[in-house]
TIGU-415275 format. One record per residue (C-alpha): x negated, y, z; residue number from 1; residue in three letters. Coordinates in steps of 0.05 Angstrom, whole numbers, plus 5000, padded with zeros to 4 digits. Each point is the difference from the previous one (the first is absolute). Layout:
REM residues N
+------+-------+------+-----+---------+
! east ! north !   up ! num ! residuo !
+------+-------+------+-----+---------+
!    X !     Y !    Z ! NUM !     ALA !
...
+------+-------+------+-----+---------+
REM end
This chain:
REM residues 161
+------+-------+------+-----+---------+
! east ! north !   up ! num ! residuo !
+------+-------+------+-----+---------+
! 1509 !  1659 ! 7721 !   1 !     UNK !
! 5047 !  4978 ! 5056 !   2 !     UNK !
! 5060 !  5033 ! 4967 !   3 !     UNK !
! 4982 !  4971 ! 4932 !   4 !     UNK !
! 5001 !  4930 ! 5030 !   5 !     UNK !
! 5067 !  5011 ! 5035 !   6 !     UNK !
! 5030 !  5033 ! 4939 !   7 !     UNK !
! 4978 !  4941 ! 4957 !   8 !     UNK !
! 5041 !  4954 ! 5044 !   9 !     UNK !
! 5064 !  5040 ! 5008 !  10 !     UNK !
! 4992 !  5068 ! 4968 !  11 !     UNK !
! 5061 !  5032 ! 4968 !  12 !     UNK !
! 4994 !  5004 ! 4924 !  13 !     UNK !
! 5070 !  5020 ! 4978 !  14 !     UNK !
! 5047 !  5057 ! 5019 !  15 !     UNK !
! 5052 !  4949 ! 5024 !  16 !     UNK !
! 4949 !  4968 ! 5047 !  17 !     UNK !
! 4969 !  4945 ! 4958 !  18 !     UNK !
! 4934 !  4977 ! 5027 !  19 !     UNK !
! 4933 !  4972 ! 4978 !  20 !     UNK !
! 5020 !  4929 ! 5017 !  21 !     UNK !
! 5064 !  4967 ! 4976 !  22 !     UNK !
! 5056 !  4986 ! 5049 !  23 !     UNK !
! 5062 !  4956 ! 4993 !  24 !     UNK !
! 5058 !  5047 ! 4992 !  25 !     UNK !
! 4953 !  5059 ! 5013 !  26 !     UNK !
! 5013 !  4988 ! 5074 !  27 !     UNK !
! 4927 !  5008 ! 5022 !  28 !     UNK !
! 4996 !  4960 ! 5064 !  29 !     UNK !
! 4926 !  5012 ! 5011 !  30 !     UNK !
! 4969 !  5046 ! 5053 !  31 !     UNK !
! 4927 !  5017 ! 5001 !  32 !     UNK !
! 4958 !  5012 ! 5062 !  33 !     UNK !
! 4930 !  5027 ! 5001 !  34 !     UNK !
! 4952 !  4980 ! 5056 !  35 !     UNK !
! 4945 !  5052 ! 4997 !  36 !     UNK !
! 4932 !  4988 ! 5031 !  37 !     UNK !
! 4944 !  5042 ! 4972 !  38 !     UNK !
! 5035 !  5044 ! 4949 !  39 !     UNK !
! 4975 !  5070 ! 4986 !  40 !     UNK !
! 5054 !  5051 ! 5018 !  41 !     UNK !
! 5046 !  4949 ! 5033 !  42 !     UNK !
! 5000 !  4984 ! 5074 !  43 !     UNK !
! 4996 !  4926 ! 5018 !  44 !     UNK !
! 5069 !  4972 ! 5009 !  45 !     UNK !
! 5061 !  4971 ! 4966 !  46 !     UNK !
! 5040 !  5037 ! 4948 !  47 !     UNK !
! 5061 !  4985 ! 4958 !  48 !     UNK !
! 5001 !  5020 ! 4926 !  49 !     UNK !
! 5060 !  5040 ! 4976 !  50 !     UNK !
! 5002 !  4993 ! 4924 !  51 !     UNK !
! 5055 !  5052 ! 4991 !  52 !     UNK !
! 4959 !  5054 ! 5035 !  53 !     UNK !
! 4932 !  4971 ! 4982 !  54 !     UNK !
! 4977 !  5007 ! 5072 !  55 !     UNK !
! 4978 !  4960 ! 5060 !  56 !     UNK !
! 5040 !  5000 ! 5064 !  57 !     UNK !
! 4958 !  4989 ! 5063 !  58 !     UNK !
! 5025 !  4940 ! 5039 !  59 !     UNK !
! 4944 !  4984 ! 5050 !  60 !     UNK !
! 4934 !  5030 ! 5024 !  61 !     UNK !
! 4935 !  4962 ! 5003 !  62 !     UNK !
! 4962 !  4948 ! 4961 !  63 !     UNK !
! 5040 !  4935 ! 5002 !  64 !     UNK !
! 4958 !  4962 ! 4949 !  65 !     UNK !
! 4970 !  4953 ! 5052 !  66 !     UNK !
! 5067 !  4980 ! 5030 !  67 !     UNK !
! 5030 !  4994 ! 4930 !  68 !     UNK !
! 4942 !  4954 ! 4981 !  69 !     UNK !
! 5014 !  4958 ! 5062 !  70 !     UNK !
! 5073 !  4994 ! 4978 !  71 !     UNK !
! 4975 !  4980 ! 4932 !  72 !     UNK !
! 4969 !  4938 ! 5031 !  73 !     UNK !
! 4933 !  5034 ! 5011 !  74 !     UNK !
! 4986 !  5019 ! 4928 !  75 !     UNK !
! 4940 !  5047 ! 5002 !  76 !     UNK !
! 5019 !  5033 ! 4934 !  77 !     UNK !
! 5059 !  5033 ! 5035 !  78 !     UNK !
! 4957 !  5029 ! 5055 !  79 !     UNK !
! 4943 !  5021 ! 4952 !  80 !     UNK !
! 5043 !  5035 ! 4948 !  81 !     UNK !
! 5002 !  5075 ! 4996 !  82 !     UNK !
! 5075 !  4994 ! 4994 !  83 !     UNK !
! 5051 !  4945 ! 5003 !  84 !     UNK !
! 5064 !  5006 ! 4960 !  85 !     UNK !
! 5056 !  4960 ! 5031 !  86 !     UNK !
! 5060 !  4986 ! 4956 !  87 !     UNK !
! 5065 !  4985 ! 5035 !  88 !     UNK !
! 5070 !  4988 ! 4973 !  89 !     UNK !
! 5071 !  5015 ! 5022 !  90 !     UNK !
! 5032 !  4937 ! 4972 !  91 !     UNK !
! 5071 !  5026 ! 5011 !  92 !     UNK !
! 4991 !  5051 ! 4945 !  93 !     UNK !
! 4994 !  4943 ! 4950 !  94 !     UNK !
! 5040 !  4944 ! 5033 !  95 !     UNK !
! 5058 !  5048 ! 5011 !  96 !     UNK !
! 5010 !  5001 ! 4925 !  97 !     UNK !
! 4972 !  4933 ! 4978 !  98 !     UNK !
! 5012 !  4955 ! 5060 !  99 !     UNK !
! 4950 !  4944 ! 5008 ! 100 !     UNK !
! 4970 !  5013 ! 4932 ! 101 !     UNK !
! 4974 !  5065 ! 5029 ! 102 !     UNK !
! 4955 !  4959 ! 5045 ! 103 !     UNK !
! 4964 !  4977 ! 4937 ! 104 !     UNK !
! 4997 !  5069 ! 4969 ! 105 !     UNK !
! 4965 !  5035 ! 5057 ! 106 !     UNK !
! 4935 !  4958 ! 4998 ! 107 !     UNK !
! 4997 !  5012 ! 4924 ! 108 !     UNK !
! 5004 !  5074 ! 5013 ! 109 !     UNK !
! 4944 !  4996 ! 5052 ! 110 !     UNK !
! 4957 !  4966 ! 4947 ! 111 !     UNK !
! 5013 !  5055 ! 4950 ! 112 !     UNK !
! 4983 !  5054 ! 5051 ! 113 !     UNK !
! 4937 !  4964 ! 5024 ! 114 !     UNK !
! 4976 !  4989 ! 4928 ! 115 !     UNK !
! 5009 !  5075 ! 4987 ! 116 !     UNK !
! 4957 !  5015 ! 5061 ! 117 !     UNK !
! 4947 !  4951 ! 4975 ! 118 !     UNK !
! 4999 !  5032 ! 4931 ! 119 !     UNK !
! 4995 !  5071 ! 5029 ! 120 !     UNK !
! 4945 !  4979 ! 5049 ! 121 !     UNK !
! 4960 !  4971 ! 4942 ! 122 !     UNK !
! 5009 !  5064 ! 4960 ! 123 !     UNK !
! 4974 !  5040 ! 5061 ! 124 !     UNK !
! 4941 !  4954 ! 5011 ! 125 !     UNK !
! 5028 !  4973 ! 5065 ! 126 !     UNK !
! 5000 !  4929 ! 5027 ! 127 !     UNK !
! 5057 !  4964 ! 5033 ! 128 !     UNK !
! 5029 !  4934 ! 5019 ! 129 !     UNK !
! 5071 !  4978 ! 5013 ! 130 !     UNK !
! 5020 !  4968 ! 5066 ! 131 !     UNK !
! 5063 !  4960 ! 5011 ! 132 !     UNK !
! 4979 !  4962 ! 5062 ! 133 !     UNK !
! 5021 !  5037 ! 5063 ! 134 !     UNK !
! 5047 !  4998 ! 5059 ! 135 !     UNK !
! 5061 !  5038 ! 4976 ! 136 !     UNK !
! 5026 !  5023 ! 5067 ! 137 !     UNK !
! 4932 !  5025 ! 5023 ! 138 !     UNK !
! 4988 !  5038 ! 4935 ! 139 !     UNK !
! 5069 !  5031 ! 5005 ! 140 !     UNK !
! 4986 !  5024 ! 5071 ! 141 !     UNK !
! 4929 !  5025 ! 4985 ! 142 !     UNK !
! 5025 !  5040 ! 4940 ! 143 !     UNK !
! 5063 !  5025 ! 5035 ! 144 !     UNK !
! 5048 !  4975 ! 4947 ! 145 !     UNK !
! 5074 !  5010 ! 5001 ! 146 !     UNK !
! 5042 !  4941 ! 5025 ! 147 !     UNK !
! 5025 !  4983 ! 4930 ! 148 !     UNK !
! 4931 !  4999 ! 4968 ! 149 !     UNK !
! 4960 !  4936 ! 4988 ! 150 !     UNK !
! 4925 !  5003 ! 4988 ! 151 !     UNK !
! 4980 !  4962 ! 4937 ! 152 !     UNK !
! 4930 !  5019 ! 4980 ! 153 !     UNK !
! 4937 !  5033 ! 5028 ! 154 !     UNK !
! 4952 !  5030 ! 4949 ! 155 !     UNK !
! 4933 !  5020 ! 5029 ! 156 !     UNK !
! 4965 !  5052 ! 4955 ! 157 !     UNK !
! 4930 !  5029 ! 5000 ! 158 !     UNK !
! 4940 !  5018 ! 4960 ! 159 !     UNK !
! 4966 !  4942 ! 4965 ! 160 !     UNK !
! 4930 !  4986 ! 5027 ! 161 !     UNK !
+------+-------+------+-----+---------+
REM end
């Protein structure tokens, strides 16, 4: 189920690299991180999704959901989720081609990717919420993001109760 959610957001659908969510100029500025808590077959920690290889790269050990929730202004849904998907962007990929217009395109792309996650979660019988209120620098540090990545969305996912 985890891979189906991540694939829905940024999975590769075409031989030339086209993905499940549209991207201005097919530049794909988004990066997906998975914060795993209680996932069968996956150790708690932070992982980065590689759409080309359809794999997760381990970034950090340990369950960081509580500190991520604190960075998300204390939102309990982040701590209580089985997983949190954190969507980040490398703005330069888009602004390098489109200049300041690229700053408008990236949030649109995040919306497309998040909507795809929402649709896939519904199809899988999972529940989720979307979180945009958080301290960017703290989230970036907790996740272990690259210097050029900006966190834009946290999507806590779990089983509906």
